[in-house]
C-alpha positions as CSV (number, residue, x, y, z in Angstrom):
1,M,29.7,-63.0,11.5
2,S,31.4,-60.7,9.1
3,V,29.5,-59.8,6.0
4,G,32.4,-58.0,4.2
5,T,33.4,-54.4,3.8
6,W,31.2,-52.0,1.9
7,Q,33.1,-49.7,-0.5
8,Q,32.2,-46.1,-0.3
9,G,31.4,-44.4,-3.6
10,E,29.8,-41.3,-5.0
11,R,26.5,-40.4,-3.2
12,R,23.5,-40.4,-5.5
13,S,19.8,-39.9,-4.9
14,G,18.5,-42.5,-2.5
15,R,22.0,-43.9,-1.7
16,R,21.9,-42.9,2.0
17,L,18.7,-45.0,2.4
18,C,19.7,-47.9,0.2
19,L,23.0,-48.5,1.8
20,P,21.7,-49.3,5.4
21,V,18.8,-51.3,4.0
22,L,21.1,-53.4,1.8
23,V,23.6,-53.9,4.7
24,A,20.8,-55.1,6.9
25,L,19.5,-57.3,4.1
26,A,23.0,-58.8,3.6
27,W,23.3,-59.5,7.3
28,F,19.9,-61.2,7.3
29,V,20.7,-63.4,4.3
30,V,24.1,-64.5,5.7
31,T,22.9,-65.2,9.2
32,V,19.5,-66.7,8.7
33,G,19.4,-70.5,9.2
34,T,23.1,-70.8,10.4
35,A,23.6,-68.4,13.3
36,Q,27.3,-68.7,13.8
37,A,28.9,-67.8,17.1
38,S,31.7,-65.2,17.2
39,P,35.3,-66.4,16.4
40,D,37.0,-68.1,19.3
41,P,40.8,-68.0,18.8
42,G,41.3,-69.8,22.1
43,L,39.2,-72.8,21.0
44,D,41.0,-72.8,17.6
45,A,44.4,-73.0,19.3
46,Y,43.2,-75.7,21.6
47,L,41.8,-77.9,18.8
48,E,44.9,-77.5,16.7
49,S,47.1,-78.5,19.7
50,Q,45.0,-81.5,20.4
51,M,45.1,-82.5,16.7
52,E,48.9,-82.6,16.9
53,K,48.8,-84.7,20.0
54,A,46.2,-87.0,18.4
55,R,48.2,-87.3,15.2
56,V,45.4,-86.4,12.9
57,P,46.3,-84.1,9.9
58,G,42.9,-82.7,9.2
59,L,39.8,-82.0,11.3
60,Q,36.2,-80.9,10.7
61,A,34.2,-79.8,13.7
62,V,30.6,-78.6,14.0
63,I,28.3,-77.7,16.8
64,V,24.5,-77.9,16.3
65,K,22.0,-76.3,18.7
66,H,18.3,-75.3,18.6
67,G,17.8,-76.5,15.0
68,Q,20.8,-75.1,13.3
69,I,24.6,-75.1,13.0
70,V,25.9,-72.5,15.6
71,W,29.6,-73.1,15.2
72,S,31.7,-74.7,12.4
73,S,35.4,-74.8,11.6
74,A,38.0,-76.9,9.9
75,Y,41.7,-77.3,10.5
76,G,44.8,-78.9,8.9
77,W,45.1,-80.7,5.6
78,A,42.7,-82.8,3.4
79,H,45.6,-83.9,1.2
80,I,49.1,-83.2,2.5
81,A,51.1,-83.9,-0.7
82,D,48.9,-81.7,-2.8
83,G,48.7,-79.0,-0.2
84,V,44.9,-79.1,-0.1
85,P,43.5,-77.6,3.2
86,M,40.7,-79.3,5.1
87,T,37.3,-77.4,5.0
88,N,33.9,-78.3,6.3
89,D,32.9,-78.9,2.7
90,T,35.6,-81.5,2.1
91,M,34.1,-85.0,1.8
92,I,35.3,-87.6,4.2
93,N,34.5,-91.2,5.2
94,I,32.7,-91.2,8.5
95,A,33.2,-94.9,9.2
96,S,30.8,-96.5,11.7
97,I,28.7,-93.4,12.3
98,S,27.1,-94.8,9.0
99,K,25.3,-97.3,11.2
100,T,23.0,-94.6,12.5
101,A,21.6,-94.4,8.9
102,V,21.0,-98.1,9.0
103,G,19.2,-97.6,12.3
104,V,17.0,-94.8,10.8
105,S,16.2,-97.0,7.8
106,L,15.3,-99.9,10.0
107,M,12.9,-97.8,12.1
108,Q,11.3,-96.4,8.9
109,Q,10.4,-99.9,7.8
110,V,9.1,-100.7,11.3
111,E,6.9,-97.5,11.1
112,R,5.5,-98.6,7.7
113,G,4.7,-102.1,8.9
114,N,7.1,-103.8,6.6
115,L,9.3,-105.1,9.3
116,A,9.2,-105.6,13.1
117,L,12.2,-105.6,15.5
118,S,11.1,-109.0,16.7
119,D,11.2,-110.5,13.1
120,D,13.5,-113.3,12.3
121,V,15.9,-111.7,9.8
122,S,15.6,-114.8,7.6
123,S,11.9,-113.9,6.9
124,A,13.0,-110.6,5.4
125,L,16.0,-112.0,3.5
126,G,14.2,-115.0,1.9
127,W,17.0,-117.3,3.0
128,T,18.1,-118.6,6.3
129,A,20.7,-116.8,8.4
130,R,21.4,-118.8,11.6
131,N,24.3,-119.5,13.9
132,A,25.1,-123.1,13.1
133,R,25.8,-123.8,16.7
134,F,22.2,-122.7,17.6
135,P,20.1,-123.6,14.5
136,D,16.8,-123.3,16.4
137,T,17.5,-119.8,17.7
138,P,16.3,-117.1,15.3
139,V,18.4,-114.1,14.7
140,T,16.1,-111.1,15.0
141,L,16.4,-107.6,13.6
142,K,16.7,-106.2,17.1
143,M,19.6,-108.5,17.9
144,L,21.4,-107.2,14.8
145,A,20.7,-103.6,15.8
146,T,22.0,-104.1,19.3
147,H,25.0,-106.2,18.3
148,T,23.7,-109.3,20.2
149,S,23.0,-111.5,17.1
150,S,26.3,-113.5,17.5
151,A,27.4,-112.3,14.0
152,N,31.1,-112.0,14.1
153,D,33.6,-110.0,12.0
154,T,36.5,-112.1,10.6
155,D,39.5,-111.5,8.3
156,A,37.3,-112.4,5.3
157,V,35.7,-108.9,5.5
158,W,39.0,-107.1,5.3
159,D,40.4,-109.4,2.7
160,L,37.6,-108.5,0.4
161,G,38.2,-104.7,0.8
162,V,38.9,-102.5,-2.2
163,F,41.8,-100.0,-1.8
164,D,41.9,-98.2,-5.2
165,R,39.3,-95.5,-5.0
166,G,36.5,-97.8,-6.1
167,D,33.3,-99.3,-4.7
168,S,33.2,-103.0,-3.9
169,P,32.0,-105.0,-6.9
170,I,30.3,-107.6,-4.7
171,P,26.6,-106.9,-4.2
172,L,25.4,-106.7,-0.6
173,D,23.1,-109.7,-0.7
174,T,25.8,-111.8,-2.5
175,F,28.3,-111.0,0.3
176,C,25.8,-111.7,3.1
177,R,24.8,-115.0,1.5
178,G,28.4,-116.0,1.1
179,Y,29.3,-115.0,4.6
180,F,26.4,-116.3,6.6
181,I,25.2,-119.4,4.8
182,R,27.2,-122.6,5.6
183,T,27.9,-123.4,1.9
184,G,28.8,-119.8,1.1
185,A,32.0,-118.6,-0.6
186,Y,33.1,-116.6,2.4
187,W,31.7,-118.8,5.1
188,D,33.7,-119.9,8.1
189,R,32.6,-121.3,11.4
190,S,34.1,-118.3,13.1
191,N,31.7,-115.9,11.2
192,W,29.4,-116.6,14.2
193,T,30.5,-116.5,17.8
194,K,30.1,-119.4,20.2
195,R,27.4,-117.5,22.2
196,E,23.7,-118.1,21.6
197,P,22.1,-115.2,19.7
198,G,20.6,-112.6,22.1
199,T,22.8,-113.4,25.1
200,R,26.0,-111.4,24.6
201,F,27.2,-108.1,23.0
202,T,29.7,-108.5,20.2
203,Y,30.1,-105.4,18.1
204,S,29.5,-106.5,14.5
205,N,30.0,-104.7,11.2
206,T,28.7,-107.8,9.3
207,G,25.6,-107.8,11.5
208,A,24.8,-104.2,10.5
209,A,25.3,-105.3,6.8
210,L,22.9,-108.2,7.3
211,C,20.3,-105.8,8.7
212,A,20.7,-103.5,5.7
213,D,20.4,-106.5,3.4
214,A,17.1,-107.3,5.1
215,I,15.9,-103.8,4.4
216,E,17.1,-104.1,0.8
217,Q,15.3,-107.4,0.3
218,S,12.0,-106.3,2.0
219,T,11.8,-103.1,0.0
220,G,13.2,-104.3,-3.3
221,R,15.5,-101.3,-3.4
222,D,19.3,-101.1,-3.4
223,F,20.2,-100.0,0.2
224,N,22.3,-97.0,-0.9
225,E,19.5,-95.8,-3.2
226,Y,17.0,-96.3,-0.4
227,C,19.0,-94.1,1.9
228,Q,19.5,-91.5,-0.8
229,A,15.7,-91.2,-1.4
230,E,14.4,-91.6,2.2
231,I,17.1,-89.8,4.2
232,F,19.8,-87.9,2.4
233,T,17.9,-86.2,-0.4
234,K,15.0,-85.3,2.0
235,L,17.4,-83.5,4.3
236,G,19.3,-81.7,1.5
237,M,22.5,-83.8,2.0
238,V,23.6,-83.5,-1.7
239,D,27.2,-84.5,-1.0
240,T,26.4,-87.7,0.9
241,S,26.5,-91.3,-0.3
242,F,27.7,-94.8,0.6
243,R,29.1,-95.1,-2.9
244,Y,32.2,-93.3,-4.4
245,A,30.5,-93.5,-7.8
246,D,28.0,-90.8,-6.6
247,L,30.6,-88.4,-5.5
248,D,33.4,-86.2,-6.7
249,L,36.6,-88.0,-5.6
250,E,38.7,-84.8,-6.1
251,R,36.8,-83.3,-3.1
252,M,37.6,-86.3,-0.9
253,A,40.0,-86.1,2.0
254,M,42.8,-88.6,1.9
255,P,43.0,-90.9,5.0
256,Y,46.3,-91.0,6.8
257,C,48.0,-93.1,9.4
258,Y,50.9,-91.7,11.5
259,K,53.8,-94.2,11.3
260,R,57.5,-93.8,11.9
261,G,57.2,-90.0,12.4
262,E,55.2,-89.1,9.3
263,Y,51.7,-89.2,7.9
264,Q,51.2,-92.1,5.4
265,A,48.4,-92.0,2.9
266,Q,46.1,-95.0,3.1
267,G,44.1,-94.6,-0.1
268,H,40.3,-94.6,-0.4
269,H,38.9,-98.0,0.5
270,A,35.5,-99.8,0.5
271,Y,34.1,-103.1,1.7
272,P,31.3,-105.4,0.5
273,E,29.5,-104.9,3.8
274,Y,29.5,-101.2,3.0
275,P,26.4,-100.1,5.1
276,S,28.3,-100.7,8.3
277,G,30.8,-97.9,7.7
278,S,31.1,-96.3,4.2
279,V,29.1,-93.1,4.2
280,H,31.1,-90.2,2.7
281,T,29.8,-86.8,3.5
282,T,30.9,-83.4,5.0
283,A,30.6,-82.2,8.5
284,N,28.2,-79.5,7.4
285,Q,26.1,-82.0,5.5
286,W,26.0,-84.6,8.3
287,A,24.9,-81.8,10.7
288,K,21.5,-81.9,8.9
289,F,21.2,-85.6,9.9
290,A,22.2,-84.8,13.5
291,L,19.7,-81.9,13.6
292,A,16.9,-84.3,12.4
293,L,17.8,-86.6,15.3
294,L,17.7,-83.7,17.7
295,G,14.6,-82.3,16.0
296,D,12.3,-85.3,17.0
297,G,12.9,-86.9,13.7
298,A,12.6,-83.9,11.4
299,Y,14.7,-81.1,9.9
300,R,13.2,-78.1,8.1
301,Q,9.8,-79.8,7.8
302,Q,11.4,-82.9,6.3
303,R,10.6,-85.8,8.6
304,I,12.6,-89.0,8.4
305,L,11.3,-90.6,11.6
306,E,8.3,-90.3,13.9
307,T,9.2,-89.1,17.3
308,G,8.3,-92.4,19.0
309,S,10.6,-94.3,16.6
310,L,13.4,-91.9,17.4
311,V,12.9,-92.3,21.1
312,E,13.1,-96.1,20.7
313,M,16.2,-95.9,18.6
314,L,18.0,-93.6,21.1
315,S,17.0,-95.6,24.3
316,P,18.6,-98.6,26.0
317,Q,17.3,-101.7,24.3
318,I,19.2,-104.5,26.2
319,P,20.1,-105.1,29.9
320,A,22.9,-102.9,31.2
321,G,24.6,-106.2,32.3
322,V,24.9,-107.1,28.6
323,E,25.9,-103.7,27.3
324,P,25.0,-100.4,29.0
325,G,23.4,-97.7,26.9
326,C,23.0,-99.8,23.8
327,G,20.2,-98.4,21.6
328,L,19.4,-99.4,18.0
329,F,22.7,-98.8,16.1
330,A,23.3,-96.0,18.6
331,F,24.9,-95.7,22.0
332,G,24.3,-93.6,25.1
333,D,27.4,-92.6,27.1
334,D,27.4,-90.9,30.5
335,E,31.2,-90.8,30.9
336,L,32.3,-89.2,27.6
337,V,31.2,-85.7,28.7
338,P,31.2,-85.1,32.4
339,G,27.8,-84.3,33.9
340,R,25.6,-85.4,31.0
341,T,24.5,-88.3,28.9
342,V,25.1,-88.1,25.2
343,W,23.7,-90.3,22.4
344,G,25.3,-91.1,19.1
345,H,28.1,-93.1,17.6
346,D,31.8,-93.0,16.8
347,G,33.8,-94.5,14.0
348,G,37.2,-95.6,13.0
349,D,38.9,-97.1,10.0
350,Y,42.3,-97.0,8.2
351,G,43.1,-93.3,8.4
352,I,39.7,-92.3,9.7
353,F,38.3,-91.2,13.0
354,S,34.8,-89.7,13.6
355,E,32.4,-88.7,16.3
356,M,28.7,-87.6,16.5
357,W,27.3,-87.1,20.0
358,L,24.0,-85.4,20.9
359,D,22.7,-84.1,24.2
360,L,19.0,-84.6,23.8
361,E,18.1,-82.7,26.9
362,R,20.0,-79.5,26.0
363,D,19.2,-79.8,22.3
364,E,22.8,-79.6,21.2
365,G,25.4,-81.8,19.5
366,V,29.0,-82.1,18.4
367,I,30.4,-83.6,15.2
368,M,34.1,-84.3,14.6
369,F,35.5,-85.9,11.5
370,A,39.3,-86.5,10.9
371,N,41.3,-88.0,8.1
372,G,43.7,-89.7,10.6
373,E,43.5,-92.2,13.4
374,P,45.3,-91.8,16.8
375,P,48.2,-94.3,16.8
376,S,48.2,-94.8,20.6
377,E,46.1,-94.7,23.7
378,R,47.7,-91.4,24.7
379,A,46.8,-90.0,21.2
380,E,43.3,-91.2,21.5
381,D,42.9,-89.5,24.9
382,A,43.9,-86.2,23.2
383,W,41.3,-86.8,20.6
384,L,38.5,-87.6,23.0
385,A,39.3,-84.6,25.1
386,M,38.1,-82.3,22.3
387,I,34.5,-83.6,22.7
388,P,33.7,-82.2,26.1
389,R,35.5,-79.0,25.1
390,L,33.2,-78.5,22.2
391,F,30.2,-79.2,24.4
392,E,31.5,-76.4,26.7
393,K,31.5,-74.2,23.7
394,A,28.0,-75.2,22.8
395,D,26.8,-74.3,26.3
396,S,28.5,-70.9,26.0
397,I,26.5,-70.0,22.9
398,V,23.6,-68.1,24.3
399,A,20.1,-67.9,22.9
400,G,20.8,-64.7,21.1
401,Q,23.5,-66.4,19.0
402,A,21.3,-69.5,18.3
403,S,17.8,-68.2,18.3
404,A,16.3,-70.0,15.4
405,A,13.4,-72.2,16.3
406,K,13.6,-75.9,15.4
407,S,13.3,-76.1,11.7
408,A,10.8,-78.9,11.9
409,A,8.1,-76.4,13.0
410,G,7.0,-73.6,10.7
411,P,8.2,-72.4,7.3
412,T,11.8,-73.1,6.3
413,T,14.2,-70.3,6.7
414,G,15.0,-70.4,3.0
415,I,11.5,-69.4,2.1
416,I,11.4,-66.7,4.8
417,A,14.7,-65.3,3.5
418,A,13.5,-65.3,0.0
419,V,10.3,-63.3,0.9
420,V,12.3,-60.8,3.0
421,V,14.8,-60.3,0.1
422,V,12.0,-59.7,-2.4
423,V,10.2,-57.2,-0.2
424,A,13.3,-55.3,0.8
425,V,14.4,-55.0,-2.9
426,V,11.0,-53.7,-3.9
427,I,11.0,-51.1,-1.1
428,V,14.5,-49.9,-2.1
429,I,13.5,-49.6,-5.8
430,V,10.4,-47.7,-5.0
431,V,12.2,-45.3,-2.6
432,V,14.9,-44.6,-5.2
433,L,12.4,-43.9,-8.0
434,V,10.4,-41.6,-5.8
435,R,13.4,-39.6,-4.7
436,R,14.7,-39.3,-8.3
437,A,11.2,-38.1,-9.5
438,R,10.9,-35.5,-6.7
439,P,11.3,-32.0,-8.3
440,G,14.1,-29.8,-7.0
441,P,13.6,-26.4,-5.5
442,V,12.3,-23.6,-7.8
443,E,14.7,-20.8,-8.4
444,E,13.2,-17.3,-8.2
């Protein structure tokens, strides 16, 4: 990684020693903690070409490996009309990848003994959530986390969306009561499928929201505030939240859909069942969450899950005949990247497409966030082709380019860097003073 060009100036006493020391010091500060691989023009050209085929105007892409970000880049536009380029510090909605935060929150409460996966969600809620067709069959937290609860998404969810850069004014519990209780304001018989809970996979955003509501009611804490305290802040994810109100909207990427030969802005939107898909973050920030999952539940000594809980979350939880590779708000996929099984989640919404996939055996992962959605199957194929290409790049980054040990073990690199900087500066100052104080040759 380039550390800039040093300007040559007049030589003074000690300059010949200070310069190399400071150069080495600058290199260390820049590279420690994020050992970036060398530039790859071929990869850049490939990703930009695939973006065009996928019809996404902006892309953030990150590779994580061995406890750190080893490659990171951004392409295209965050806001076309304003000419704002996409960067890896541009905030973006990551859609259903948000559910992995619900999964971590659920397993935290299981660890603490407040909840059990086998619990009837009604016990945590304090009100009854049952499929009216099967009133005697409890809906468990595990069913919600594996999308087998029979909770069903209907038009009521989308009709209640907010599309004017604001958060939904409907509290999470108010929405869930209105949606799942027979006498509720948003209730419809189709809000539950015709299948008995626990017998069939039906991907459900409202089911994820109901699980988050159970966490909210059992802890007595707003779910977004809970995630801020127990996950995001711990991991140093300062630009991450489910709520627009917590973030700088001027740094937000505009979502776009490609229609009639042009990109059309979709606006910033939110839904009352926000835990299912409303995290706003950056690729570099979310990489910390991915690294915690790869790091046995911890990142830089900040633990968000015990290893056993993480293993359970990222393991098949239901028979393959019901849905193969279904964990707890996470999925295992052995076809996405040839020759390996990756775990994670994808996401999609109006003008949004996102991916987070982790190879647990090779300790590496790929993150892709875009402010556009492929408008056709062919376009989506172009999008998906970027994932294995980035894993190829991850494999090519050798140990010397990504040598940092997992941050969960040992002191944080920030502390180490600070100590090295202080020691180096003290040495340089001492050497300069000694050389200046040294008497010159005596003339005879």
